[in-house]
N, C-alpha and C positions, 0 to 999 in steps of 0.2 A: 694261645688262644684255647686255653684249657675246657673241654667238655662241649667244643663247639666245633662242627663241621660247614666246610667250605668246599666249592668246587672251581672249575676252570675260569669262571666269570667273577669271581673275588679276586681281583688282581692285586689291590693294594693289601690285603691281609696277608697272600702267598709271597709278596715282595718282603714283608716285614718278618715272617717266618724264615725265608730264605736267610736273610739276613741275620737272625740270630741263630740259626742251627747251622750257619756255613760260613762264618767269618773269614775262614782260610781261602774261600774260593772268590775270584775275581768275575764279577758276573759278564763283565765285557769279553773274557775268554773262554767261556764256556758255549759248548756246542747245544743246539736246540734238541738233539735226542737225550743228552745229559740232562739238561735242564728239566724236560718232561720228566724224565725218572727222578730226579731230586723231588719235583712236585709230589709227583705219584706216591711217594714216601714219607710225606710230611703227614703227621699224627692228625688225625680230623679230616684230611682230603677224601672225598668221594665222589666218584665221577657221577654224573647225572645222565640219565637216558636223553637223547636228543641234543646234549650240549658236548660235543666233541671237542678236542684241543685241535688248533691248527697254528700255522705260523705266525698269523697275527696276534693270537692270544699269548703265544710264546714270548714274542716281541714286545707286548705290554706287560707281561710279568718281568721280563729281563730289565725293563724300564723302570719297574715300579721297584724291584731290586735295587737298581743303581741309585735311584731318587733317595731311597731309605738310607743307603749308607752315606750319602751326601749330607744328611740332618745333623 
């Protein structure tokens, strides 16, 4: 996602980025605090005011990451 920014609600692009950036991590074994930190470290990630992260969003990101690995 060169030169593109994204935020917490961009679930699919985050899942793709995580699968590409961290092929050595099994998304089924990662804790939500660690997942949140990995997302925040992705190049292009920008938190938006009024769109905080919560458990439901992290679950969706985790599932998108799993789905990307299954392709």
